C-alpha positions as semicolon CSV with decimal commas, in nm:
position;residue;x (nm);y (nm);z (nm)
1;M;15,602;20,817;23,549
2;V;15,316;20,947;23,334
3;K;15,353;21,319;23,277
4;I;15,048;21,541;23,239
5;A;14,995;21,916;23,268
6;P;14,790;22,059;23,557
7;F;14,422;22,083;23,458
8;G;14,388;22,462;23,438
9;V;14,017;22,518;23,488
10;E;13,976;22,243;23,747
11;S;14,278;22,358;23,946
12;W;14,137;22,711;23,958
13;L;13,786;22,604;24,059
14;N;13,910;22,352;24,315
15;K;14,097;22,634;24,485
16;W;13,845;22,917;24,464
17;E;13,485;22,819;24,386
18;K;13,378;22,770;24,749
19;S;13,510;23,120;24,832
20;A;13,278;23,301;24,591
21;T;12,972;23,501;24,686
22;Y;12,882;23,567;24,322
23;D;12,995;23,267;24,121
24;I;12,964;23,352;23,751
25;S;13,245;23,118;23,648
26;Q;13,059;22,792;23,609
27;S;12,951;22,618;23,289
28;T;12,656;22,436;23,447
29;I;12,310;22,584;23,400
30;A;12,207;22,675;23,758
31;S;12,202;22,342;23,940
32;L;11,876;22,186;24,046
33;S;11,818;22,107;24,413
34;M;11,691;21,769;24,527
35;H;11,361;21,942;24,604
36;D;11,344;22,067;24,244
37;L;11,428;21,725;24,109
38;L;11,185;21,530;24,321
39;N;10,901;21,759;24,222
40;L;10,950;21,699;23,851
41;D;10,689;21,424;23,882
42;G;10,435;21,663;24,036
43;N;10,389;21,422;24,323
44;N;10,663;21,505;24,574
45;G;10,906;21,251;24,434
46;Q;10,684;20,948;24,466
47;E;10,786;20,830;24,118
48;F;11,156;20,842;24,202
49;Y;11,116;20,680;24,544
50;A;10,900;20,404;24,397
51;M;11,185;20,330;24,154
52;L;11,447;20,343;24,425
53;D;11,259;20,140;24,685
54;K;11,274;19,835;24,458
55;Q;11,651;19,846;24,434
56;K;11,904;19,662;24,646
57;M;12,217;19,864;24,721
58;N;12,441;19,622;24,533
59;Y;12,645;19,708;24,224
60;G;12,333;19,733;24,013
61;W;12,362;19,735;23,635
62;I;12,731;19,762;23,557
63;E;12,697;19,951;23,226
64;G;12,386;20,143;23,334
65;S;12,036;20,009;23,374
66;P;11,829;19,917;23,065
67;E;11,600;20,210;23,149
68;F;11,896;20,451;23,159
69;K;12,029;20,325;22,827
70;Q;11,687;20,357;22,666
71;E;11,646;20,717;22,786
72;V;11,994;20,815;22,659
73;A;11,937;20,643;22,323
74;K;11,638;20,874;22,267
75;L;11,884;21,165;22,238
76;Y;12,021;21,018;21,914
77;Q;11,873;20,907;21,583
78;H;11,980;20,548;21,534
79;I;12,173;20,433;21,840
80;D;12,099;20,093;21,990
81;P;12,066;20,128;22,369
82;E;12,318;19,846;22,401
83;N;12,584;20,079;22,261
84;I;12,537;20,331;22,544
85;L;12,791;20,288;22,823
86;Q;12,745;20,471;23,153
87;T;13,049;20,658;23,287
88;N;13,155;20,884;23,570
89;G;13,046;21,208;23,405
90;A;13,166;21,322;23,063
91;T;13,519;21,338;23,202
92;G;13,498;20,963;23,255
93;A;13,352;20,918;22,907
94;N;13,634;21,116;22,743
95;L;13,896;20,930;22,945
96;L;13,746;20,594;22,850
97;A;13,747;20,675;22,477
98;L;14,101;20,810;22,479
99;Y;14,241;20,535;22,700
100;A;14,082;20,267;22,481
101;L;14,191;20,403;22,143
102;I;14,505;20,616;22,173
103;N;14,851;20,460;22,185
104;R;15,203;20,599;22,196
105;G;15,296;20,747;21,860
106;D;14,937;20,790;21,737
107;H;14,852;21,118;21,567
108;V;14,570;21,319;21,725
109;I;14,426;21,654;21,614
110;A;14,256;21,849;21,892
111;E;14,050;22,166;21,880
112;Y;14,237;22,428;22,081
113;P;14,166;22,577;22,321
114;S;13,884;22,359;22,441
115;Y;13,831;22,118;22,730
116;Q;14,184;22,032;22,834
117;Q;14,125;21,658;22,860
118;L;14,089;21,640;22,484
119;Y;14,452;21,726;22,415
120;D;14,648;21,667;22,735
121;I;14,529;21,310;22,794
122;P;14,639;21,205;22,443
123;K;14,974;21,375;22,511
124;S;15,010;21,182;22,839
125;L;14,949;20,859;22,647
126;G;15,238;20,939;22,417
127;A;15,039;21,062;22,118
128;D;15,165;21,323;21,873
129;V;14,905;21,599;21,923
130;D;14,850;21,884;21,677
131;Y;14,633;22,180;21,780
132;W;14,350;22,285;21,552
133;H;14,319;22,648;21,662
134;I;13,992;22,834;21,700
135;H;13,990;23,201;21,597
136;E;13,812;23,482;21,778
137;E;13,786;23,687;21,457
138;D;13,594;23,394;21,302
139;D;13,347;23,370;21,593
140;W;13,576;23,115;21,759
141;Y;13,544;22,870;21,469
142;P;13,844;22,668;21,353
143;D;13,937;22,674;20,983
144;L;13,867;22,367;20,770
145;D;14,166;22,439;20,547
146;E;14,385;22,422;20,857
147;L;14,236;22,082;20,937
148;K;14,318;21,965;20,583
149;D;14,676;22,079;20,640
150;L;14,696;21,897;20,974
151;I;14,540;21,567;20,868
152;R;14,783;21,284;20,796
153;P;14,738;20,933;20,657
154;D;14,805;20,801;21,007
155;T;14,576;21,042;21,197
156;K;14,398;20,830;21,459
157;M;14,149;21,079;21,604
158;I;14,010;21,430;21,583
159;C;13,891;21,568;21,921
160;L;13,626;21,840;21,942
161;N;13,421;22,013;22,210
162;N;13,077;22,111;22,079
163;A;12,971;22,355;22,216
164;N;13,320;22,476;22,295
165;N;13,430;22,525;22,653
166;P;13,506;22,809;22,725
167;T;13,368;23,009;22,428
168;G;13,018;22,861;22,396
169;T;13,053;22,836;22,016
170;I;12,847;22,568;21,842
171;L;12,990;22,392;21,536
172;D;12,688;22,354;21,309
173;R;12,580;22,044;21,118
174;D;12,725;22,158;20,784
175;F;13,064;22,223;20,942
176;L;13,067;21,887;21,120
177;E;12,973;21,706;20,800
178;Q;13,282;21,856;20,637
179;V;13,493;21,747;20,935
180;V;13,352;21,396;20,890
181;E;13,450;21,389;20,522
182;I;13,806;21,485;20,612
183;A;13,817;21,221;20,888
184;K;13,678;20,956;20,651
185;S;13,957;21,023;20,403
186;V;14,205;20,868;20,649
187;G;13,970;20,654;20,860
188;A;14,012;20,870;21,172
189;Y;13,778;20,861;21,469
190;V;13,603;21,184;21,569
191;L;13,549;21,226;21,944
192;V;13,313;21,507;22,043
193;D;13,239;21,616;22,398
194;E;12,874;21,730;22,366
195;V;12,780;21,834;22,718
196;Y;12,644;22,176;22,608
197;L;12,320;22,164;22,409
198;P;12,211;22,493;22,249
199;L;11,870;22,577;22,392
200;D;11,748;22,825;22,132
201;R;11,738;22,591;21,829
202;P;11,845;22,250;21,959
203;E;11,725;22,082;21,639
204;D;12,019;22,244;21,457
205;F;12,264;22,058;21,681
206;A;12,401;21,732;21,540
207;P;12,562;21,467;21,763
208;I;12,869;21,326;21,589
209;V;12,748;20,969;21,637
210;D;12,449;21,054;21,413
211;L;12,679;21,180;21,138
212;Y;12,964;20,929;21,131
213;D;13,003;20,559;21,202
214;K;13,340;20,627;21,366
215;G;13,198;20,916;21,565
216;I;13,211;20,904;21,945
217;S;12,961;21,119;22,135
218;T;13,027;21,184;22,503
219;N;12,782;21,360;22,730
220;S;12,653;21,386;23,086
221;L;12,387;21,531;23,310
222;S;12,623;21,796;23,446
223;K;12,571;22,098;23,218
224;T;12,254;22,109;23,007
225;Y;12,058;21,902;23,260
226;S;12,181;22,092;23,571
227;V;12,268;21,786;23,780
228;P;12,649;21,773;23,808
229;G;12,619;21,616;24,152
230;V;12,484;21,290;24,012
231;R;12,819;21,231;23,830
232;I;12,667;21,030;23,548
233;G;12,776;21,050;23,185
234;W;12,796;20,817;22,888
235;T;12,953;20,723;22,557
236;A;12,738;20,670;22,248
237;T;12,907;20,477;21,966
238;N;12,867;20,199;21,713
239;A;12,860;19,840;21,840
240;E;13,224;19,767;21,753
241;L;13,352;20,062;21,956
242;A;13,119;19,985;22,245
243;D;13,275;19,638;22,267
244;V;13,625;19,788;22,266
245;F;13,525;20,035;22,537
246;R;13,374;19,763;22,756
247;K;13,710;19,598;22,807
248;F;13,881;19,922;22,909
249;R;13,584;20,038;23,114
250;D;13,627;19,739;23,345
251;Y;13,965;19,883;23,446
252;T;13,841;20,238;23,508
253;M;13,492;20,200;23,653
254;I;13,273;19,923;23,790
255;C;12,940;20,105;23,801
256;G;12,782;20,445;23,855
257;G;12,592;20,331;24,165
258;V;12,230;20,227;24,200
259;F;12,110;20,560;24,343
260;N;12,289;20,767;24,078
261;D;12,165;20,548;23,795
262;Q;11,807;20,577;23,914
263;L;11,827;20,953;23,957
264;A;11,988;20,995;23,616
265;T;11,716;20,784;23,455
266;Y;11,448;20,988;23,633
267;V;11,599;21,320;23,518
268;L;11,623;21,201;23,157
269;H;11,265;21,073;23,170
270;H;11,163;21,428;23,269
271;R;11,411;21,602;23,039
272;D;11,141;21,808;22,865
273;Q;11,059;21,977;23,196
274;V;11,426;22,030;23,281
275;L;11,501;22,172;22,937
276;A;11,198;22,403;22,951
277;R;11,319;22,539;23,287
278;N;11,671;22,580;23,156
279;R;11,567;22,734;22,824
280;K;11,380;23,006;23,010
281;L;11,677;23,073;23,239
282;V;11,937;23,066;22,959
283;L;11,748;23,294;22,721
284;G;11,654;23,537;22,998
285;N;12,010;23,554;23,130
286;L;12,152;23,582;22,779
287;A;11,945;23,896;22,726
288;I;12,076;24,040;23,055
289;Y;12,432;23,952;22,956
290;K;12,398;24,100;22,607
291;D;12,262;24,424;22,750
292;W;12,556;24,438;22,991
293;I;12,806;24,382;22,709
294;D;12,637;24,650;22,497
295;H;12,687;24,905;22,775
296;E;13,025;24,791;22,911
297;D;13,316;24,946;22,722
298;R;13,575;24,736;22,906
299;A;13,431;24,402;22,787
300;S;13,362;24,245;22,449
301;V;13,252;23,894;22,357
302;V;13,157;23,665;22,072
303;M;12,809;23,585;22,199
304;P;12,751;23,215;22,267
305;R;12,465;23,022;22,114
306;A;12,232;22,986;22,418
307;V;12,463;22,753;22,606
308;S;12,592;22,817;22,954
309;T;12,943;22,946;22,899
310;S;13,110;23,247;22,734
311;F;13,459;23,389;22,694
312;P;13,467;23,769;22,710
313;K;13,777;23,979;22,657
314;L;13,832;24,213;22,952
315;D;14,014;24,543;22,900
316;V;14,219;24,567;23,220
317;P;14,584;24,675;23,251
318;V;14,690;24,380;23,468
319;D;14,734;24,012;23,383
320;I;14,403;23,829;23,384
321;H;14,504;23,579;23,653
322;T;14,587;23,857;23,900
323;F;14,272;24,046;23,805
324;C;14,048;23,743;23,870
325;E;14,213;23,668;24,205
326;N;14,170;24,028;24,319
327;L;13,814;24,045;24,188
328;L;13,726;23,745;24,403
329;K;13,906;23,881;24,708
330;D;13,764;24,234;24,686
331;E;13,418;24,181;24,532
332;G;13,337;23,813;24,592
333;V;13,294;23,758;24,216
334;L;13,439;23,444;24,059
335;L;13,546;23,411;23,695
336;V;13,792;23,162;23,542
337;P;14,097;23,346;23,406
338;G;14,169;23,285;23,040
339;D;14,518;23,156;23,113
340;A;14,344;22,839;23,241
341;F;14,266;22,791;22,870
342;D;14,598;22,931;22,747
343;T;14,423;23,250;22,635
344;P;14,531;23,548;22,848
345;G;14,317;23,860;22,838
346;H;13,992;23,663;22,841
347;A;13,789;23,503;23,119
348;R;13,527;23,230;23,129
349;L;13,199;23,385;23,238
350;G;12,916;23,143;23,306
351;Y;12,609;23,360;23,262
352;C;12,366;23,081;23,359
353;A;12,390;23,130;23,731
354;P;12,064;23,224;23,907
355;E;11,949;23,561;23,769
356;A;12,013;23,758;24,087
357;T;12,368;23,619;24,109
358;L;12,435;23,711;23,746
359;R;12,304;24,067;23,782
360;E;12,503;24,141;24,095
361;G;12,813;23,967;23,964
362;L;12,811;24,171;23,642
363;K;12,749;24,493;23,837
364;R;13,047;24,425;24,062
365;L;13,264;24,317;23,770
366;S;13,194;24,648;23,594
367;K;13,272;24,845;23,906
368;Y;13,601;24,660;23,951
369;M;13,712;24,704;23,590
370;H;13,639;25,077;23,599
371;Q;13,885;25,136;23,882
372;Y;14,133;25,160;23,592
373;D;13,950;25,445;23,415
């Protein structure tokens, strides 16, 4: 039997997210409604329906339609659309890359804590996984000297989450280039889950596939593009890796579905409008959140870089899991306790909920923390 740890954040949200009145736990920028999406074309969805009306409800394009691949390829510098493979969200993309490349006994280095898939799936496959720890005192950055100490001649892969979930920290281009040099020294792959794009200076963000031939970029429409319900993600790689992934993909996924492919293509075609909407929401909510932190003596945080998630430390005299359960029960406010990321004392706070939800959620969170004054 394959052994794998419970998925902390997903287990928590599966149990509690539908119970929340004020959900400030999520890492998606406030989700778009179908009405919002259809009106991106300014013509009540006629563009989308014209696309869809031509399609038979068969399997469609197995790897994603040519139009989808072309839209995704625009997010990178020199990626051939043929090397884009459509997946079931970024979780499917990460699973595909790990399943295809990691074998029992392989050495994997994983940023920790980060998205749990990136270290527990390699463990379940029998890999020897070393944690590359992030440090709150260093703005949640890991230390390159620690990576040099961890790297081995047989290291197969380095796994990163950029921006990090739950902290929201972005690893900048210079840092990633140094990671690439270390990976090159032993020929290791670098897998980076890139679902969170910084919306203040996105040009500073560097996809790993643009920096390294053995880089693997995974992404989806779920976070930055506010459409988790479409369940479409992708891998972006060189041609050799894409061919490896194709074989394993046939065992994990046939297709994303005609409707989902068309909607994903439509959203990406209108990404400038979606990103403009989300940039306004993120920057506005970030200012609200920063003001709250500045005036809340029971919370502190390394401020994220205009992505949707953050990881504040909460000064409460009870364990964080109990606190978050009681906060939900008594105030209707949902956070993700830090123990879901093996970091007690913190909580994931997704400040990119609708503004009214954020304001009321923070107000109630303050009130609940100050019962301990």
